[in-house]
C-alpha positions in Angstrom: 0.0 0.0 0.0 2.6 2.5 1.0 4.9 1.6 -1.8 2.1 2.3 -4.3 1.3 5.7 -2.7 5.0 6.6 -2.8 5.0 6.5 -6.6 2.1 9.0 -6.8 2.8 12.6 -7.5 2.6 14.7 -4.3 -0.3 16.8 -5.7 -2.3 13.6 -6.3 -1.7 12.4 -2.7 -2.7 15.8 -1.3 -5.8 15.9 -3.6 -6.9 12.5 -2.2 -6.3 13.6 1.4 -8.2 16.8 0.9 -11.0 15.0 -0.9 -11.3 12.6 2.1 -11.2 15.5 4.6 -13.9 17.3 2.6 -16.1 14.2 2.5 -15.8 13.8 6.3 -16.6 17.5 6.8 -19.6 17.3 4.5 -20.9 14.2 6.4 -20.6 16.2 9.7 -22.5 19.2 8.2 -25.2 17.0 6.7 -25.9 15.4 10.1 -23.6 12.4 10.5 -25.1 10.7 13.5 -22.2 8.6 14.9 -21.3 9.4 18.5 -17.6 9.3 17.8 -17.9 11.7 14.9 -19.3 14.3 17.2 -16.8 13.7 20.1 -19.4 11.7 22.0 -18.7 8.8 24.3 -17.9 5.8 22.1 -19.1 3.5 24.9 -22.6 5.0 24.6 -24.2 2.1 22.7 -27.5 3.9 22.2 -25.7 6.4 19.9 -23.2 4.0 18.5 -23.8 2.1 15.2 -21.8 -0.9 16.4 -23.7 -4.2 17.0 
């Protein structure tokens, strides 16, 4: 995995990272409901999507 990424142009790596960050930000703004995403208690099973 890392060896593959190391062959990418730096701009491409940054673009992927920024794209991922943007996706996470948009999920938060659009009402992502996971407890951890909002800094909630990950042990709170009523708000956690884990089985």
